[in-house]
C-alpha positions as a Python dict, from the first residue, in 0.01 Angstrom:
ca = {
    (1, 'M'): (0, 0, 0),
    (2, 'A'): (-145, -32, 350),
    (3, 'S'): (-458, -191, 206),
    (4, 'K'): (-251, -448, 17),
    (5, 'L'): (-57, -532, 332),
    (6, 'Y'): (-385, -571, 525),
    (7, 'F'): (-521, -824, 277),
    (8, 'T'): (-191, -1014, 273),
    (9, 'I'): (-205, -1044, 653),
    (10, 'L'): (-573, -1146, 637),
    (11, 'I'): (-501, -1419, 382),
    (12, 'F'): (-220, -1549, 602),
    (13, 'F'): (-457, -1548, 901),
    (14, 'I'): (-726, -1734, 707),
    (15, 'L'): (-492, -2001, 579),
    (16, 'T'): (-311, -2059, 908),
    (17, 'T'): (-640, -2067, 1101),
    (18, 'N'): (-775, -2334, 870),
    (19, 'L'): (-466, -2547, 919),
    (20, 'L'): (-607, -2603, 1266),
    (21, 'S'): (-969, -2669, 1159),
    (22, 'N'): (-922, -2858, 830),
    (23, 'E'): (-581, -3009, 901),
    (24, 'L'): (-502, -2930, 538),
    (25, 'D'): (-328, -2642, 371),
    (26, 'Y'): (-529, -2470, 98),
    (27, 'H'): (-352, -2626, -200),
    (28, 'T'): (-386, -2979, -62),
    (29, 'W'): (-754, -2914, 10),
    (30, 'L'): (-808, -2785, -343),
    (31, 'E'): (-644, -3091, -502),
    (32, 'K'): (-863, -3319, -291),
    (33, 'F'): (-1170, -3119, -394),
    (34, 'K'): (-1078, -3156, -763),
    (35, 'I'): (-1083, -3535, -715),
    (36, 'R'): (-1423, -3511, -546),
    (37, 'A'): (-1557, -3296, -831),
    (38, 'E'): (-1437, -3541, -1096),
    (39, 'K'): (-1592, -3833, -907),
    (40, 'S'): (-1923, -3643, -898),
    (41, 'G'): (-1929, -3635, -1278),
    (42, 'I'): (-1789, -3292, -1359),
    (43, 'S'): (-1554, -3291, -1658),
    (44, 'K'): (-1182, -3252, -1605),
    (45, 'I'): (-1180, -2963, -1853),
    (46, 'T'): (-1431, -2764, -1642),
    (47, 'I'): (-1245, -2849, -1322),
    (48, 'D'): (-909, -2738, -1459),
    (49, 'E'): (-1040, -2425, -1634),
    (50, 'T'): (-1212, -2302, -1317),
    (51, 'L'): (-1025, -2429, -1014),
    (52, 'N'): (-677, -2366, -1158),
    (53, 'Q'): (-746, -1992, -1166),
    (54, 'V'): (-958, -1958, -853),
    (55, 'K'): (-846, -1730, -568),
    (56, 'I'): (-932, -1697, -200),
    (57, 'I'): (-1127, -1372, -145),
    (58, 'P'): (-1053, -1220, 200),
    (59, 'R'): (-1357, -991, 176),
    (60, 'V'): (-1587, -1294, 158),
    (61, 'I'): (-1448, -1426, 485),
    (62, 'E'): (-1493, -1083, 641),
    (63, 'L'): (-1855, -1064, 532),
    (64, 'D'): (-1932, -1418, 644),
    (65, 'R'): (-1779, -1379, 989),
    (66, 'K'): (-1905, -1029, 1055),
    (67, 'Q'): (-2261, -1039, 929),
    (68, 'P'): (-2446, -756, 1106),
    (69, 'E'): (-2717, -847, 1351),
    (70, 'F'): (-3064, -781, 1216),
    (71, 'T'): (-3165, -476, 1417),
    (72, 'L'): (-3413, -303, 1186),
    (73, 'T'): (-3774, -281, 1295),
    (74, 'L'): (-4038, -402, 1051),
    (75, 'S'): (-4131, -43, 963),
    (76, 'E'): (-3768, 47, 894),
    (77, 'Y'): (-3721, -263, 681),
    (78, 'L'): (-4038, -198, 479),
    (79, 'N'): (-3943, 166, 426),
    (80, 'R'): (-3615, 50, 272),
    (81, 'V'): (-3737, -249, 74),
    (82, 'V'): (-4086, -136, -30),
    (83, 'S'): (-4008, 228, -96),
    (84, 'N'): (-4228, 454, -307),
    (85, 'Q'): (-3957, 453, -573),
    (86, 'R'): (-3961, 73, -587),
    (87, 'R'): (-4340, 68, -607),
    (88, 'K'): (-4336, 307, -902),
    (89, 'K'): (-4060, 111, -1070),
    (90, 'G'): (-4250, -214, -1011),
    (91, 'I'): (-4563, -81, -1182),
    (92, 'S'): (-4347, 37, -1471),
    (93, 'K'): (-4182, -306, -1499),
    (94, 'I'): (-4517, -485, -1503),
    (95, 'R'): (-4645, -261, -1782),
    (96, 'E'): (-4320, -285, -1974),
    (97, 'N'): (-4313, -666, -1960),
    (98, 'W'): (-4684, -743, -1952),
    (99, 'I'): (-4698, -986, -2247),
    (100, 'L'): (-4402, -1186, -2113),
    (101, 'L'): (-4544, -1185, -1759),
    (102, 'E'): (-4889, -1288, -1875),
    (103, 'N'): (-4746, -1584, -2066),
    (104, 'V'): (-4519, -1685, -1777),
    (105, 'S'): (-4813, -1653, -1538),
    (106, 'K'): (-5031, -1881, -1751),
    (107, 'K'): (-4760, -2146, -1779),
    (108, 'Y'): (-4657, -2158, -1412),
    (109, 'K'): (-4983, -2045, -1246),
    (110, 'V'): (-4824, -1758, -1048),
    (111, 'Q'): (-4962, -1403, -1055),
    (112, 'P'): (-4734, -1150, -1232),
    (113, 'R'): (-4727, -915, -932),
    (114, 'F'): (-4557, -1174, -712),
    (115, 'I'): (-4298, -1257, -979),
    (116, 'V'): (-4213, -889, -1018),
    (117, 'A'): (-4213, -826, -641),
    (118, 'L'): (-3952, -1098, -588),
    (119, 'W'): (-3750, -964, -881),
    (120, 'G'): (-3763, -614, -734),
    (121, 'I'): (-3669, -706, -380),
    (122, 'E'): (-3393, -949, -474),
    (123, 'T'): (-3205, -739, -730),
    (124, 'D'): (-3398, -415, -788),
    (125, 'F'): (-3543, -567, -1106),
    (126, 'G'): (-3211, -707, -1224),
    (127, 'R'): (-3007, -392, -1160),
    (128, 'I'): (-2797, -521, -869),
    (129, 'S'): (-2716, -892, -878),
    (130, 'G'): (-2373, -905, -713),
    (131, 'G'): (-2015, -843, -817),
    (132, 'F'): (-1833, -1142, -669),
    (133, 'P'): (-1705, -1432, -885),
    (134, 'V'): (-1926, -1715, -761),
    (135, 'I'): (-1672, -1996, -791),
    (136, 'D'): (-1407, -1799, -600),
    (137, 'S'): (-1657, -1706, -329),
    (138, 'L'): (-1772, -2066, -286),
    (139, 'V'): (-1415, -2199, -280),
    (140, 'T'): (-1333, -1942, -11),
    (141, 'L'): (-1635, -2039, 201),
    (142, 'A'): (-1592, -2413, 145),
    (143, 'Y'): (-1228, -2404, 250),
    (144, 'D'): (-1286, -2168, 542),
    (145, 'G'): (-1473, -2449, 715),
    (146, 'R'): (-1737, -2267, 918),
    (147, 'R'): (-2006, -2411, 690),
    (148, 'G'): (-1763, -2606, 479),
    (149, 'E'): (-1975, -2900, 367),
    (150, 'Y'): (-2274, -2682, 272),
    (151, 'F'): (-2059, -2457, 56),
    (152, 'S'): (-1865, -2754, -85),
    (153, 'K'): (-2194, -2893, -216),
    (154, 'E'): (-2291, -2554, -359),
    (155, 'L'): (-1947, -2534, -523),
    (156, 'L'): (-2005, -2871, -689),
    (157, 'N'): (-2345, -2747, -808),
    (158, 'A'): (-2189, -2428, -947),
    (159, 'L'): (-1928, -2631, -1136),
    (160, 'R'): (-2205, -2849, -1277),
    (161, 'I'): (-2385, -2538, -1407),
    (162, 'I'): (-2068, -2434, -1591),
    (163, 'D'): (-2013, -2790, -1711),
    (164, 'D'): (-2366, -2797, -1855),
    (165, 'G'): (-2285, -2487, -2061),
    (166, 'H'): (-2526, -2238, -1904),
    (167, 'I'): (-2255, -1981, -1823),
    (168, 'S'): (-1877, -1948, -1814),
    (169, 'Y'): (-1657, -1917, -1508),
    (170, 'D'): (-1574, -1551, -1568),
    (171, 'K'): (-1939, -1451, -1617),
    (172, 'M'): (-2080, -1641, -1319),
    (173, 'M'): (-2116, -1346, -1083),
    (174, 'G'): (-2324, -1315, -770),
    (175, 'S'): (-2330, -1222, -403),
    (176, 'W'): (-2044, -1292, -164),
    (177, 'A'): (-2233, -1604, -46),
    (178, 'G'): (-2288, -1742, -396),
    (179, 'A'): (-2645, -1627, -471),
    (180, 'M'): (-2662, -1566, -844),
    (181, 'G'): (-2835, -1366, -1111),
    (182, 'Q'): (-3154, -1163, -1121),
    (183, 'T'): (-3330, -1420, -901),
    (184, 'Q'): (-3040, -1460, -653),
    (185, 'F'): (-3056, -1839, -672),
    (186, 'M'): (-2796, -2045, -493),
    (187, 'P'): (-2649, -2305, -733),
    (188, 'S'): (-2870, -2580, -583),
    (189, 'S'): (-3180, -2367, -650),
    (190, 'F'): (-3058, -2303, -1004),
    (191, 'L'): (-3033, -2677, -1069),
    (192, 'G'): (-3377, -2732, -918),
    (193, 'Y'): (-3575, -2443, -1064),
    (194, 'A'): (-3395, -2243, -1337),
    (195, 'E'): (-3569, -2240, -1674),
    (196, 'D'): (-3457, -2190, -2034),
    (197, 'Y'): (-3772, -1996, -2117),
    (198, 'N'): (-3637, -1835, -2435),
    (199, 'N'): (-3521, -2175, -2567),
    (200, 'D'): (-3165, -2073, -2652),
    (201, 'G'): (-3015, -2380, -2487),
    (202, 'K'): (-2902, -2198, -2172),
    (203, 'K'): (-3069, -2122, -1840),
    (204, 'D'): (-2943, -1766, -1814),
    (205, 'I'): (-3074, -1599, -1497),
    (206, 'W'): (-2797, -1338, -1525),
    (207, 'N'): (-2872, -1174, -1859),
    (208, 'S'): (-3203, -1313, -1983),
    (209, 'K'): (-3506, -1143, -1832),
    (210, 'E'): (-3722, -1418, -1979),
    (211, 'D'): (-3525, -1696, -1810),
    (212, 'A'): (-3502, -1507, -1481),
    (213, 'L'): (-3875, -1434, -1448),
    (214, 'A'): (-3974, -1783, -1560),
    (215, 'S'): (-3728, -1933, -1312),
    (216, 'A'): (-3879, -1731, -1026),
    (217, 'A'): (-4227, -1841, -1128),
    (218, 'N'): (-4117, -2203, -1160),
    (219, 'Y'): (-3967, -2191, -810),
    (220, 'L'): (-4299, -2082, -661),
    (221, 'S'): (-4494, -2324, -879),
    (222, 'K'): (-4285, -2619, -763),
    (223, 'L'): (-4367, -2515, -405),
    (224, 'K'): (-4740, -2559, -489),
    (225, 'W'): (-4826, -2191, -518),
    (226, 'D'): (-5200, -2124, -531),
    (227, 'H'): (-5269, -1862, -799),
    (228, 'N'): (-5628, -1826, -678),
    (229, 'E'): (-5516, -1684, -344),
    (230, 'T'): (-5312, -1388, -228),
    (231, 'W'): (-5045, -1383, 46),
    (232, 'G'): (-5244, -1230, 331),
    (233, 'R'): (-5300, -882, 474),
    (234, 'E'): (-5227, -666, 774),
    (235, 'V'): (-5514, -678, 1023),
    (236, 'K'): (-5615, -544, 1362),
    (237, 'I'): (-5774, -716, 1660),
    (238, 'N'): (-6065, -588, 1866),
    (239, 'D'): (-6099, -576, 2243),
    (240, 'D'): (-6267, -919, 2256),
    (241, 'F'): (-5966, -1099, 2108),
    (242, 'N'): (-5822, -1333, 2372),
    (243, 'L'): (-5568, -1565, 2208),
    (244, 'I'): (-5221, -1565, 2364),
    (245, 'D'): (-4906, -1501, 2163),
    (246, 'E'): (-4811, -1870, 2168),
    (247, 'E'): (-5122, -1941, 1958),
    (248, 'L'): (-5025, -1687, 1691),
    (249, 'T'): (-4804, -1914, 1482),
    (250, 'L'): (-4790, -2063, 1135),
    (251, 'K'): (-4917, -2387, 1287),
    (252, 'N'): (-5246, -2250, 1419),
    (253, 'K'): (-5468, -2258, 1110),
    (254, 'K'): (-5828, -2137, 1110),
    (255, 'K'): (-6088, -2038, 853),
    (256, 'I'): (-6121, -1667, 786),
    (257, 'S'): (-6471, -1681, 933),
    (258, 'E'): (-6327, -1823, 1255),
    (259, 'W'): (-6071, -1542, 1279),
    (260, 'Q'): (-6357, -1299, 1223),
    (261, 'M'): (-6550, -1450, 1514),
    (262, 'L'): (-6240, -1426, 1736),
    (263, 'G'): (-6219, -1051, 1676),
    (264, 'V'): (-5984, -1009, 1380),
    (265, 'R'): (-6069, -732, 1134),
    (266, 'R'): (-5913, -563, 833),
    (267, 'I'): (-5666, -288, 917),
    (268, 'D'): (-5941, -27, 854),
    (269, 'G'): (-6173, -204, 1100),
    (270, 'T'): (-6408, -357, 844),
    (271, 'D'): (-6496, -726, 824),
    (272, 'L'): (-6259, -983, 680),
    (273, 'P'): (-6329, -1119, 329),
    (274, 'K'): (-6608, -1375, 318),
    (275, 'K'): (-6398, -1647, 155),
    (276, 'N'): (-6380, -2013, 245),
    (277, 'I'): (-6003, -2027, 292),
    (278, 'E'): (-5779, -2085, 591),
    (279, 'G'): (-5512, -1861, 736),
    (280, 'Y'): (-5271, -1803, 1020),
    (281, 'L'): (-5247, -1500, 1247),
    (282, 'I'): (-4894, -1385, 1324),
    (283, 'K'): (-4778, -1101, 1548),
    (284, 'I'): (-4476, -881, 1478),
    (285, 'N'): (-4334, -648, 1741),
    (286, 'D'): (-4254, -329, 1556),
    (287, 'N'): (-4073, -70, 1769),
    (288, 'N'): (-4276, -159, 2081),
    (289, 'K'): (-4598, -172, 1883),
    (290, 'A'): (-4776, -498, 1798),
    (291, 'R'): (-4868, -550, 1432),
    (292, 'Y'): (-5082, -842, 1319),
    (293, 'F'): (-5092, -1020, 983),
    (294, 'L'): (-5347, -1275, 866),
    (295, 'V'): (-5151, -1483, 617),
    (296, 'Y'): (-5239, -1771, 387),
    (297, 'K'): (-5052, -2070, 252),
    (298, 'N'): (-4879, -1864, -18),
    (299, 'F'): (-4705, -1672, 260),
    (300, 'K'): (-4549, -1999, 370),
    (301, 'R'): (-4436, -2060, 10),
    (302, 'I'): (-4255, -1725, 10),
    (303, 'L'): (-4084, -1831, 333),
    (304, 'K'): (-3941, -2130, 143),
    (305, 'W'): (-3763, -1875, -79),
    (306, 'N'): (-3638, -1675, 221),
    (307, 'T'): (-3717, -1776, 579),
    (308, 'S'): (-3761, -1419, 706),
    (309, 'N'): (-4113, -1301, 801),
    (310, 'Y'): (-3998, -949, 716),
    (311, 'F'): (-3900, -1061, 365),
    (312, 'A'): (-4230, -1244, 306),
    (313, 'I'): (-4436, -948, 429),
    (314, 'A'): (-4234, -715, 206),
    (315, 'V'): (-4293, -935, -100),
    (316, 'G'): (-4664, -943, -22),
    (317, 'M'): (-4694, -569, 35),
    (318, 'L'): (-4492, -481, -274),
    (319, 'S'): (-4704, -719, -483),
    (320, 'D'): (-5022, -552, -355),
    (321, 'S'): (-4893, -205, -438),
    (322, 'I'): (-4787, -287, -796),
    (323, 'S'): (-5094, -487, -899),
    (324, 'I'): (-5249, -337, -1212),
    (325, 'N'): (-5536, -585, -1245),
}
């Protein structure tokens, strides 16, 4: 009873707060959005069948306004995200789906280990993909106004996905922020990269493993992934290294041989690979200890998926640990 009263008060707070920011009550805003959706080409049937039953979700507002500050160190993050259990599961998933992964890899020119690493980190290989109704979440965030226009556009994209017949309103589930399916694509990413790999007429990143893995590979492929290169590696620097931190960025590109001459070595102290490729040296402060990573252009492609260095390093490390080639 107390919980129900709490949510009633929270809804009242949300709606009355937005009267000040949007100058519209929720129902007026929704009617105006329906007009915008119809003008953008979405059918009236889809608009009515979805937006007439949509509800504001107080929990979404809570999560959006109270996102925790990122306080984990790199080591803590990697221990959580690239655990021994996930490594073992990743190897199992590669073996289990090898024929599919090999075919997807050939088509999109992305190594299977990176496809599976992204799959594992995003949703634990499809196990956890979110329990929020995407349309309701996006309506809540669009109306709330903090990032209203961004989420309004994503809401239009989500409606277009339903309108195109890929999934129904009640089955379109995802995270509180609208990331969907086994790949955790936002609706805009779905429209840009999702694939109907099994040729059943639907791009189903929720239930079809084939579509989900092909969509992840297509995303990287469209970002000009280089299947002849890896992501990078953790390295160490010797006593002669004299570059300042401001030079250790993803803009300061040098050949591997140049980094070798500057004093960069593999983490075990041996020489860097003798390959004619270019890379960037980045420094991560990890619990008062400096860690260095020599990364290549594929690392920057992973950052297009998620802009966190921690995330990109985790994808790279997990992919290294589950490689069965």
